[in-house]
The first five atom37 places (N, CA, C, CB, O) and aatype in JSON, in Angstrom:
{
  "aatype": [20, 20, 20, 20, 20, 20, 20, 20, 20, 20, 20, 20, 20, 20, 20, 20, 20, 20, 20, 20, 20, 20, 20, 20, 20, 20, 20, 20, 20, 20, 20, 20, 20, 20, 20, 20, 20, 20, 20, 20, 20, 20, 20, 20, 20, 20, 20, 20, 20, 20, 20, 20, 20, 20, 20, 20, 20, 20, 20, 20, 20, 20, 20, 20, 20, 20, 20, 20, 20, 20, 20, 20, 20, 20, 20, 20, 20, 20, 20, 20, 20, 20, 20, 20, 20, 20, 20, 20, 20, 20, 20, 20, 20, 20, 20, 20, 20, 20, 20, 20, 20],
  "atom_mask": [
    [1, 1, 1, 1, 1],
    [1, 1, 1, 1, 1],
    [1, 1, 1, 1, 1],
    [1, 1, 1, 1, 1],
    [1, 1, 1, 1, 1],
    [1, 1, 1, 1, 1],
    [1, 1, 1, 1, 1],
    [1, 1, 1, 1, 1],
    [1, 1, 1, 1, 1],
    [1, 1, 1, 1, 1],
    [1, 1, 1, 1, 1],
    [1, 1, 1, 1, 1],
    [1, 1, 1, 1, 1],
    [1, 1, 1, 1, 1],
    [1, 1, 1, 1, 1],
    [1, 1, 1, 1, 1],
    [1, 1, 1, 1, 1],
    [1, 1, 1, 1, 1],
    [1, 1, 1, 1, 1],
    [1, 1, 1, 1, 1],
    [1, 1, 1, 1, 1],
    [1, 1, 1, 1, 1],
    [1, 1, 1, 1, 1],
    [1, 1, 1, 1, 1],
    [1, 1, 1, 1, 1],
    [1, 1, 1, 1, 1],
    [1, 1, 1, 1, 1],
    [1, 1, 1, 1, 1],
    [1, 1, 1, 1, 1],
    [1, 1, 1, 1, 1],
    [1, 1, 1, 1, 1],
    [1, 1, 1, 1, 1],
    [1, 1, 1, 1, 1],
    [1, 1, 1, 1, 1],
    [1, 1, 1, 1, 1],
    [1, 1, 1, 1, 1],
    [1, 1, 1, 1, 1],
    [1, 1, 1, 1, 1],
    [1, 1, 1, 1, 1],
    [1, 1, 1, 1, 1],
    [1, 1, 1, 1, 1],
    [1, 1, 1, 1, 1],
    [1, 1, 1, 1, 1],
    [1, 1, 1, 1, 1],
    [1, 1, 1, 1, 1],
    [1, 1, 1, 1, 1],
    [1, 1, 1, 1, 1],
    [1, 1, 1, 1, 1],
    [1, 1, 1, 1, 1],
    [1, 1, 1, 1, 1],
    [1, 1, 1, 1, 1],
    [1, 1, 1, 1, 1],
    [1, 1, 1, 1, 1],
    [1, 1, 1, 1, 1],
    [1, 1, 1, 1, 1],
    [1, 1, 1, 1, 1],
    [1, 1, 1, 1, 1],
    [1, 1, 1, 1, 1],
    [1, 1, 1, 1, 1],
    [1, 1, 1, 1, 1],
    [1, 1, 1, 1, 1],
    [1, 1, 1, 1, 1],
    [1, 1, 1, 1, 1],
    [1, 1, 1, 1, 1],
    [1, 1, 1, 1, 1],
    [1, 1, 1, 1, 1],
    [1, 1, 1, 1, 1],
    [1, 1, 1, 1, 1],
    [1, 1, 1, 1, 1],
    [1, 1, 1, 1, 1],
    [1, 1, 1, 1, 1],
    [1, 1, 1, 1, 1],
    [1, 1, 1, 1, 1],
    [1, 1, 1, 1, 1],
    [1, 1, 1, 1, 1],
    [1, 1, 1, 1, 1],
    [1, 1, 1, 1, 1],
    [1, 1, 1, 1, 1],
    [1, 1, 1, 1, 1],
    [1, 1, 1, 1, 1],
    [1, 1, 1, 1, 1],
    [1, 1, 1, 1, 1],
    [1, 1, 1, 1, 1],
    [1, 1, 1, 1, 1],
    [1, 1, 1, 1, 1],
    [1, 1, 1, 1, 1],
    [1, 1, 1, 1, 1],
    [1, 1, 1, 1, 1],
    [1, 1, 1, 1, 1],
    [1, 1, 1, 1, 1],
    [1, 1, 1, 1, 1],
    [1, 1, 1, 1, 1],
    [1, 1, 1, 1, 1],
    [1, 1, 1, 1, 1],
    [1, 1, 1, 1, 1],
    [1, 1, 1, 1, 1],
    [1, 1, 1, 1, 1],
    [1, 1, 1, 1, 1],
    [1, 1, 1, 1, 1],
    [1, 1, 1, 1, 1],
    [1, 1, 1, 1, 1]
  ],
  "atom_positions": [
    [[89.51, 103.78, 96.41], [90.31, 103.35, 95.27], [91.37, 102.36, 95.75], [90.96, 104.56, 94.56], [92.03, 102.58, 96.76]],
    [[91.52, 101.29, 95.03], [92.46, 100.24, 95.39], [93.87, 100.58, 94.92], [92.02, 98.9, 94.8], [94.07, 101.18, 93.87]],
    [[94.83, 100.19, 95.73], [96.24, 100.32, 95.38], [96.78, 98.92, 95.2], [97.05, 101.12, 96.47], [96.69, 98.09, 96.11]],
    [[97.34, 98.65, 94.05], [97.81, 97.29, 93.8], [98.91, 96.9, 94.78], [98.33, 97.16, 92.37], [99.47, 97.74, 95.48]],
    [[99.2, 95.62, 94.83], [100.22, 95.09, 95.71], [101.53, 94.94, 94.96], [99.78, 93.74, 96.3], [101.54, 94.59, 93.78]],
    [[102.62, 95.21, 95.64], [103.93, 94.99, 95.04], [104.18, 93.49, 94.92], [105.06, 95.68, 95.88], [103.5, 92.69, 95.58]],
    [[105.12, 93.11, 94.11], [105.45, 91.69, 93.95], [105.92, 91.08, 95.27], [106.52, 91.5, 92.88], [105.58, 89.94, 95.58]],
    [[106.69, 91.84, 96.04], [107.18, 91.35, 97.33], [106.01, 91.17, 98.31], [108.23, 92.33, 97.91], [106.01, 90.23, 99.1]],
    [[105.04, 92.07, 98.26], [103.86, 91.92, 99.12], [103.11, 90.65, 98.75], [102.94, 93.16, 99.01], [102.69, 89.9, 99.64]],
    [[102.93, 90.41, 97.48], [102.26, 89.18, 97.03], [103.03, 87.96, 97.5], [102.12, 89.17, 95.48], [102.43, 86.97, 97.93]],
    [[104.35, 88.01, 97.42], [105.17, 86.89, 97.9], [104.93, 86.64, 99.39], [106.67, 87.18, 97.65], [104.81, 85.49, 99.82]],
    [[104.86, 87.71, 100.18], [104.62, 87.56, 101.61], [103.22, 87.0, 101.89], [104.8, 88.91, 102.32], [103.05, 86.15, 102.76]],
    [[102.24, 87.47, 101.15], [100.88, 86.95, 101.3], [100.88, 85.45, 101.0], [99.88, 87.69, 100.36], [100.3, 84.67, 101.74]],
    [[101.53, 85.07, 99.92], [101.58, 83.65, 99.54], [102.29, 82.81, 100.6], [102.29, 83.5, 98.2], [101.91, 81.66, 100.83]],
    [[103.31, 83.38, 101.23], [104.06, 82.63, 102.25], [103.28, 82.49, 103.55], [105.39, 83.32, 102.53], [103.43, 81.5, 104.26]],
    [[102.45, 83.47, 103.86], [101.75, 83.47, 105.15], [100.38, 82.8, 105.14], [101.59, 84.87, 105.61], [99.96, 82.21, 106.14]],
    [[99.68, 82.88, 104.02], [98.28, 82.46, 103.99], [98.06, 81.27, 103.06], [97.41, 83.62, 103.55], [98.71, 81.13, 102.03]],
    [[97.15, 80.42, 103.47], [96.76, 79.28, 102.66], [96.11, 79.8, 101.37], [95.78, 78.35, 103.43], [95.55, 80.89, 101.34]],
    [[96.2, 79.02, 100.3], [95.68, 79.47, 99.0], [94.23, 79.96, 99.05], [95.78, 78.36, 98.01], [93.88, 80.9, 98.33]],
    [[93.4, 79.34, 99.86], [91.98, 79.73, 99.88], [91.75, 81.11, 100.51], [91.18, 78.7, 100.64], [90.66, 81.66, 100.38]],
    [[92.75, 81.68, 101.19], [92.6, 82.99, 101.82], [93.34, 84.11, 101.07], [93.11, 82.93, 103.23], [93.13, 85.29, 101.37]],
    [[94.17, 83.76, 100.14], [95.04, 84.75, 99.5], [94.3, 85.85, 98.76], [95.97, 84.07, 98.56], [94.7, 87.01, 98.83]],
    [[93.24, 85.52, 98.06], [92.48, 86.54, 97.34], [91.82, 87.51, 98.33], [91.41, 85.88, 96.45], [91.84, 88.72, 98.11]],
    [[91.26, 86.98, 99.39], [90.64, 87.83, 100.42], [91.68, 88.77, 101.04], [89.98, 86.96, 101.5], [91.41, 89.95, 101.25]],
    [[92.84, 88.24, 101.34], [93.91, 89.03, 101.94], [94.38, 90.12, 100.98], [95.1, 88.13, 102.33], [94.56, 91.27, 101.37]],
    [[94.57, 89.76, 99.72], [94.99, 90.74, 98.71], [93.96, 91.85, 98.56], [95.22, 90.05, 97.36], [94.33, 93.02, 98.45]],
    [[92.69, 91.5, 98.57], [91.63, 92.5, 98.48], [91.65, 93.42, 99.69], [90.26, 91.82, 98.36], [91.52, 94.64, 99.56]],
    [[91.81, 92.84, 100.86], [91.85, 93.64, 102.08], [93.0, 94.64, 102.04], [91.98, 92.72, 103.31], [92.82, 95.82, 102.34]],
    [[94.17, 94.16, 101.67], [95.33, 95.05, 101.62], [95.19, 96.12, 100.54], [96.6, 94.24, 101.37], [95.53, 97.28, 100.77]],
    [[94.7, 95.74, 99.39], [94.62, 96.72, 98.3], [93.51, 97.74, 98.5], [94.42, 96.0, 96.98], [93.65, 98.89, 98.07]],
    [[92.43, 97.35, 99.14], [91.29, 98.27, 99.31], [91.26, 98.99, 100.65], [90.01, 97.51, 99.13], [90.76, 100.11, 100.74]],
    [[91.78, 98.35, 101.7], [91.67, 98.93, 103.04], [93.0, 99.38, 103.63], [91.04, 97.93, 103.95], [93.03, 100.08, 104.65]],
    [[94.1, 99.0, 103.01], [95.43, 99.31, 103.54], [96.31, 99.8, 102.4], [96.06, 98.05, 104.24], [97.36, 99.23, 102.1]],
    [[95.86, 100.87, 101.79], [96.56, 101.42, 100.63], [96.66, 102.93, 100.72], [95.87, 101.02, 99.34], [96.86, 103.49, 101.79]],
    [[96.5, 103.57, 99.57], [96.63, 105.03, 99.58], [95.38, 105.72, 100.13], [96.9, 105.53, 98.17], [95.24, 106.93, 100.02]],
    [[94.49, 104.94, 100.73], [93.37, 105.5, 101.48], [93.74, 105.75, 102.94], [92.15, 104.57, 101.4], [92.94, 106.33, 103.68]],
    [[94.91, 105.33, 103.36], [95.38, 105.58, 104.73], [95.77, 107.04, 104.89], [96.56, 104.65, 105.08], [96.18, 107.69, 103.92]],
    [[95.66, 107.56, 106.1], [96.04, 108.96, 106.33], [97.49, 109.23, 105.92], [95.85, 109.32, 107.8], [98.4, 108.49, 106.27]],
    [[97.68, 110.31, 105.18], [98.98, 110.77, 104.72], [99.64, 109.84, 103.7], [99.9, 110.94, 105.89], [100.83, 109.97, 103.43]],
    [[98.89, 108.92, 103.14], [99.42, 107.98, 102.14], [98.74, 108.15, 100.78], [99.25, 106.53, 102.63], [98.86, 107.29, 99.91]],
    [[98.04, 109.24, 100.62], [97.23, 109.44, 99.42], [98.03, 109.35, 98.11], [96.56, 110.79, 99.5], [97.49, 108.92, 97.09]],
    [[99.28, 109.72, 98.15], [100.11, 109.71, 96.93], [101.08, 108.54, 96.9], [100.88, 111.02, 96.81], [101.96, 108.49, 96.04]],
    [[100.93, 107.62, 97.82], [101.85, 106.48, 97.92], [101.51, 105.41, 96.89], [101.82, 105.88, 99.32], [100.35, 105.16, 96.59]],
    [[102.55, 104.78, 96.36], [102.35, 103.68, 95.43], [102.59, 102.35, 96.16], [103.28, 103.81, 94.2], [102.85, 102.34, 97.36]],
    [[102.52, 101.26, 95.43], [102.61, 99.94, 96.06], [103.96, 99.7, 96.73], [102.37, 98.86, 95.02], [104.03, 98.97, 97.72]],
    [[105.02, 100.29, 96.23], [106.32, 100.12, 96.87], [106.44, 100.96, 98.13], [107.45, 100.49, 95.9], [107.01, 100.52, 99.13]],
    [[105.92, 102.16, 98.1], [105.95, 103.02, 99.28], [105.05, 102.49, 100.39], [105.53, 104.44, 98.9], [105.27, 102.81, 101.56]],
    [[104.07, 101.7, 100.06], [103.15, 101.14, 101.05], [103.66, 99.83, 101.67], [101.81, 100.9, 100.41], [103.06, 99.31, 102.61]],
    [[104.76, 99.31, 101.14], [105.26, 98.03, 101.65], [105.51, 98.05, 103.15], [106.53, 97.65, 100.93], [105.18, 97.08, 103.83]],
    [[106.08, 99.1, 103.68], [106.4, 99.14, 105.11], [105.15, 98.93, 105.96], [107.06, 100.49, 105.47], [105.17, 98.17, 106.92]],
    [[104.07, 99.61, 105.61], [102.82, 99.48, 106.36], [102.19, 98.11, 106.13], [101.83, 100.59, 105.97], [101.75, 97.46, 107.07]],
    [[102.15, 97.69, 104.89], [101.54, 96.39, 104.57], [102.33, 95.24, 105.17], [101.43, 96.2, 103.06], [101.73, 94.28, 105.67]],
    [[103.65, 95.3, 105.13], [104.46, 94.25, 105.74], [104.23, 94.21, 107.24], [105.96, 94.46, 105.43], [104.21, 93.13, 107.84]],
    [[104.07, 95.38, 107.86], [103.79, 95.42, 109.3], [102.47, 94.71, 109.61], [103.75, 96.88, 109.81], [102.39, 93.93, 110.55]],
    [[101.46, 94.99, 108.81], [100.17, 94.32, 109.0], [100.3, 92.81, 108.8], [99.12, 94.9, 108.04], [99.74, 92.03, 109.57]],
    [[101.02, 92.42, 107.79], [101.22, 90.99, 107.52], [102.0, 90.33, 108.65], [101.95, 90.79, 106.19], [101.68, 89.21, 109.06]],
    [[103.03, 91.01, 109.14], [103.82, 90.45, 110.23], [102.95, 90.21, 111.46], [105.0, 91.37, 110.59], [103.01, 89.15, 112.07]],
    [[102.15, 91.2, 111.82], [101.3, 91.05, 113.0], [100.2, 90.01, 112.81], [100.68, 92.38, 113.35], [99.7, 89.45, 113.78]],
    [[99.82, 89.76, 111.57], [98.76, 88.78, 111.31], [99.19, 87.35, 111.61], [98.32, 88.87, 109.87], [98.37, 86.53, 112.01]],
    [[100.47, 87.06, 111.42], [101.0, 85.7, 111.59], [100.19, 84.68, 110.78], [100.99, 85.32, 113.07], [100.06, 83.52, 111.18]],
    [[99.66, 85.12, 109.64], [98.94, 84.22, 108.77], [97.48, 84.0, 109.12], [99.61, 82.93, 108.75], [96.84, 83.08, 108.6]],
    [[96.94, 84.83, 110.01], [95.55, 84.72, 110.43], [94.76, 85.91, 109.87], [95.43, 84.65, 111.98], [95.12, 87.06, 110.11]],
    [[93.7, 85.63, 109.13], [92.92, 86.69, 108.48], [92.33, 87.65, 109.51], [91.8, 86.09, 107.62], [92.34, 88.86, 109.29]],
    [[91.82, 87.14, 110.61], [91.24, 88.03, 111.63], [92.29, 88.95, 112.22], [90.59, 87.21, 112.75], [92.03, 90.13, 112.45]],
    [[93.46, 88.42, 112.47], [94.55, 89.25, 112.99], [94.97, 90.3, 111.97], [95.77, 88.37, 113.37], [95.31, 91.43, 112.33]],
    [[94.94, 89.94, 110.7], [95.24, 90.91, 109.64], [94.19, 92.02, 109.63], [95.3, 90.22, 108.25], [94.52, 93.2, 109.49]],
    [[92.94, 91.65, 109.77], [91.87, 92.65, 109.81], [92.09, 93.63, 110.96], [90.49, 91.98, 109.95], [91.88, 94.83, 110.8]],
    [[92.5, 93.13, 112.11], [92.78, 93.98, 113.26], [93.97, 94.89, 112.99], [93.03, 93.13, 114.51], [93.96, 96.06, 113.35]],
    [[95.0, 94.35, 112.36], [96.18, 95.15, 112.03], [95.83, 96.26, 111.03], [97.29, 94.26, 111.45], [96.33, 97.37, 111.14]],
    [[94.97, 95.95, 110.07], [94.54, 96.95, 109.1], [93.71, 98.03, 109.79], [93.72, 96.3, 107.96], [93.85, 99.21, 109.46]],
    [[92.86, 97.65, 110.73], [92.1, 98.64, 111.49], [93.04, 99.59, 112.24], [91.14, 97.95, 112.48], [92.81, 100.8, 112.3]],
    [[94.09, 99.02, 112.8], [95.08, 99.85, 113.49], [95.75, 100.8, 112.51], [96.13, 98.97, 114.2], [95.96, 101.98, 112.83]],
    [[96.08, 100.32, 111.33], [96.7, 101.17, 110.3], [95.76, 102.3, 109.92], [97.06, 100.35, 109.06], [96.21, 103.43, 109.69]],
    [[94.48, 102.02, 109.84], [93.52, 103.05, 109.46], [93.37, 104.12, 110.55], [92.16, 102.42, 109.18], [93.08, 105.27, 110.26]],
    [[93.59, 103.72, 111.79], [93.52, 104.67, 112.9], [94.81, 105.49, 112.97], [93.27, 103.93, 114.24], [94.78, 106.72, 112.97]],
    [[95.94, 104.79, 113.02], [97.25, 105.44, 113.04], [98.3, 104.41, 112.67], [97.56, 106.09, 114.43], [98.73, 103.61, 113.51]],
    [[98.72, 104.43, 111.41], [99.65, 103.4, 110.94], [101.01, 103.48, 111.62], [99.84, 103.52, 109.45], [101.78, 102.52, 111.55]],
    [[101.32, 104.59, 112.29], [102.58, 104.66, 113.04], [102.55, 103.69, 114.22], [102.84, 106.12, 113.55], [103.57, 103.11, 114.57]],
    [[101.38, 103.52, 114.83], [101.24, 102.53, 115.91], [101.44, 101.12, 115.37], [99.86, 102.66, 116.58], [102.03, 100.27, 116.04]],
    [[100.96, 100.88, 114.18], [101.15, 99.58, 113.54], [102.64, 99.32, 113.31], [100.38, 99.52, 112.2], [103.13, 98.22, 113.59]],
    [[103.35, 100.32, 112.8], [104.78, 100.16, 112.56], [105.52, 99.85, 113.86], [105.35, 101.42, 111.92], [106.41, 99.0, 113.88]],
    [[105.16, 100.55, 114.93], [105.81, 100.3, 116.22], [105.51, 98.88, 116.72], [105.34, 101.34, 117.27], [106.41, 98.19, 117.19]],
    [[104.28, 98.46, 116.6], [103.89, 97.12, 117.07], [104.63, 96.02, 116.31], [102.39, 96.92, 116.92], [104.91, 94.96, 116.87]],
    [[104.93, 96.27, 115.06], [105.62, 95.27, 114.24], [107.14, 95.36, 114.36], [105.22, 95.44, 112.78], [107.85, 94.5, 113.84]],
    [[107.63, 96.37, 115.06], [109.07, 96.54, 115.18], [109.69, 97.28, 114.01], [109.72, 95.21, 115.32], [110.9, 97.22, 113.81]],
    [[108.87, 97.97, 113.24], [109.36, 98.71, 112.07], [109.37, 100.22, 112.3], [108.49, 98.39, 110.86], [109.61, 100.98, 111.37]],
    [[109.12, 100.66, 113.52], [108.95, 102.07, 113.79], [110.22, 102.89, 113.87], [108.22, 102.23, 115.02], [110.2, 104.08, 113.56]],
    [[111.31, 102.29, 114.27], [112.54, 103.05, 114.48], [113.53, 102.94, 113.33], [113.21, 102.6, 115.74], [114.52, 103.68, 113.29]],
    [[113.28, 102.04, 112.42], [114.21, 101.81, 111.3], [113.4, 101.72, 110.02], [115.07, 100.51, 111.52], [112.62, 100.78, 109.85]],
    [[113.57, 102.68, 109.13], [112.76, 102.73, 107.9], [113.06, 101.57, 106.96], [113.0, 104.04, 107.17], [112.34, 101.37, 105.98]],
    [[114.1, 100.79, 107.23], [114.43, 99.65, 106.39], [114.17, 98.3, 107.05], [115.86, 99.72, 105.98], [114.41, 97.26, 106.45]],
    [[113.67, 98.32, 108.28], [113.44, 97.07, 109.01], [112.5, 96.13, 108.26], [112.88, 97.36, 110.39], [112.69, 94.92, 108.28]],
    [[111.49, 96.69, 107.6], [110.54, 95.85, 106.88], [111.2, 95.1, 105.73], [109.39, 96.7, 106.35], [110.74, 94.03, 105.33]],
    [[112.26, 95.65, 105.2], [112.96, 94.99, 104.08], [113.74, 93.76, 104.54], [113.92, 95.97, 103.41], [114.01, 92.86, 103.75]],
    [[114.09, 93.74, 105.82], [114.83, 92.59, 106.36], [113.9, 91.51, 106.92], [115.78, 93.05, 107.46], [114.34, 90.39, 107.19]],
    [[112.62, 91.85, 107.09], [111.67, 90.88, 107.64], [111.28, 89.86, 106.58], [110.43, 91.6, 108.17], [111.12, 90.18, 105.4]],
    [[111.12, 88.65, 107.03], [110.66, 87.57, 106.17], [109.56, 86.81, 106.89], [111.84, 86.61, 105.78], [109.64, 86.61, 108.1]],
    [[108.52, 86.4, 106.18], [107.46, 85.61, 106.82], [107.99, 84.34, 107.49], [106.4, 85.24, 105.78], [107.36, 83.81, 108.4]],
    [[109.14, 83.86, 107.05], [109.73, 82.69, 107.66], [110.18, 82.98, 109.1], [110.91, 82.2, 106.83], [110.4, 82.06, 109.88]],
    [[110.32, 84.28, 109.44], [110.75, 84.69, 110.78], [109.64, 84.6, 111.81], [111.27, 86.1, 110.74], [109.89, 84.78, 113.0]],
    [[108.43, 84.33, 111.37], [107.31, 84.37, 112.31], [107.47, 83.3, 113.3], [105.97, 84.22, 111.61], [106.63, 83.15, 114.19]]
  ]
}
């Protein structure tokens, strides 16, 4: 089951990816990086922002890198959070901007 993207997530996707990749990226995030992740079954689009932003940050605007980040989230999203620098501060993802890449 797909989990929709928050408006801020869509903004980050738009900032990182060229228009021709945005639909693919949105589909990947909504279908593979949503409430289908372990322990995220009841999470909504806002609660998923931390994990999705981490995946987007690690992607640096590359679809293949995003796919790898999503695979990591599916295995253990805590490792993804640590890799993105969001593991020790639950609000770090809110301060991140794609312009920081």
